[in-house]
C-alpha positions, 0 to 999 in steps of 0.5 A: 589909464584904466583898463577895461575888464574884458574877462568880466565883459564875457558875461555881462556886456558894457551897457554904459557907452565909453566916451572920452570926448564930449560933443564940445571936444572936452575930455570927460573921462581922463582915466580912459584918455589914450596914450597918444603923442601930439603928433599921433593925435594930429595924424589921426585927425588928418586921417579923419579929414582925409576920409571926409574929403574922399567921401565928398569927392567920391560922391561927386565922381559917382554922380559924374559917372566917373566912379561906380559903387560907393557906400558913403562914410561921412559921420563914421570917421571916428569909428573907422579911422580911430579903430584902424589906427589902433591896429598894425600893418601885420594885422589882417583887415577884412572889411565890408563895402563901407570900409574902403577908407580903412583899407586905403590907410592899411596900405591899399593905393587909393587908385586901386580903391577907385578901380574896385568901385568901377568894377575893374579887376585890378582893383582886387589885385593886392600886393603880397605884403598888404594883409587885407582882402577886398571889401566883402559885398555879402553882408556879414560874410566877412565875419566868417572869413575873419574867424578863419584868418584869425585861426590861421594866424593862431596856428602860425604863432603870429602875434597879429590879429584879424579884424573886421567891420559890419553894420548894425544890420549885419548882426542879424545875419547868420554869418555874424553869429557863426563867425564870432562863435567859431572864433570864440570857441577856438580863442582865435585872435579876432576883433569884431567891430559893429558900426551901429549907424542905426539903420540896416539900409532903411530898417531902424535898428529897433525893428531888426533886433530886440537886443537892447544893445548889440554888444550883448550878442557877444555874450552869447558866444562867450566873448567880451562886448563893449559899447563905444561912442562911435563919434568920439575918436579917442574913445574908439581908439582906446577901446580898440587898442585895449581890445587888441592888446587883450586879443594878441595876448592869447585871450580870444576875440572881442566885439566892439559896438560903435554908436555912430551915424552915416550922414549920407544914404546907405549907398549911392545906388538908389537909397534915399534916407529922407524917406525914413529919417527925419531932419531933426534926427539928422541935425541931432547927429550932425551936432555930434560930428566926430570931426568937429569935436576932435577939431575943437579938442586939438585946437584947444591943445594948440596943436591944430589950426584953420591954416593947417587944415586948409593946407592939408585939404589941398594935399588930399584934393591933389591925392584924389586928382592923381588917383582918379587920373591913374584910374581913367588912364587904364585901358578898358578890360576886354571881354576876353580878359573878363571871361578868362577871369571867371574860372580857375579852370575854364569850362568848354562853354566859356572857352568857346566864348573866349575863342569867339571874342579873341577872333573879334577883338582887334577889329574896330567894327566887331560891335557893329 
């Protein structure tokens, strides 16, 4: 496999988009074909299918009032699942609010992801061996956190890295530059992934930055920047895996820009993409669907079939049913519990409220 020249990319980002599979699922760049076994290729594709089904079911559950906040991920399965697949469980994931699928595949139980969506405190309680933080809501803030975690890993002598995601809009935030600049200055082991889905909520990419490509922003802080076809799982995996190898060898951070597209709204909290996107644009990106091209590739290799996919879809549906049942079986959080979680050291004013609600709770009529 041809290796990316990360040292050269510190000075000039790769403007040519890295691609392995074209829209028809044909290999167009054998030199960058990842070294994955047939079983691994199938496993990666199943994770992509899983993500698409979770997106669809979560949207429905949200509309039914059974789940809360959700940022759709359909269309970004290659960008998310393939980059995550190139990491290890020792690596530390710091995602944004659209990166719940990666968190689950990194080890977070799906039920806890649903709890987070509903605002339940248990959705933020992670097991000690899960190297991750809950999704960041503040756009770009995870880049600063990632720099800090990465420096901590370096000081510990760990061979792991910290990795994070943001959208194209996140690259216009101060935290984006500050996080990458800090990590670059200290050669901290961090992988910064920008999922360029063309819109910062409703603002087109070309209106929120004059940069021809977002990857060139990496050069400003002296780290390599690579542009990848974010609808091509094999290209994303190759770029992420090579970047990880380069980073953990002690060479400092890397930024990947994945060119992708979210098929749904920015979030389910009121955004209507029909107000700022055309049907022609959406149709063009649906023709590049990451699942379609990966499905064609695996089918042509003789390692995937419609029967396998149908059977797996049933497994995923059952997994989601079990997870939502677990969530809906949880006792409601009391006002007292909520107040106790606000501060490490409870101030007198909050303690007064805790005392008042403690006296009320347990009485069926206290709300009347």
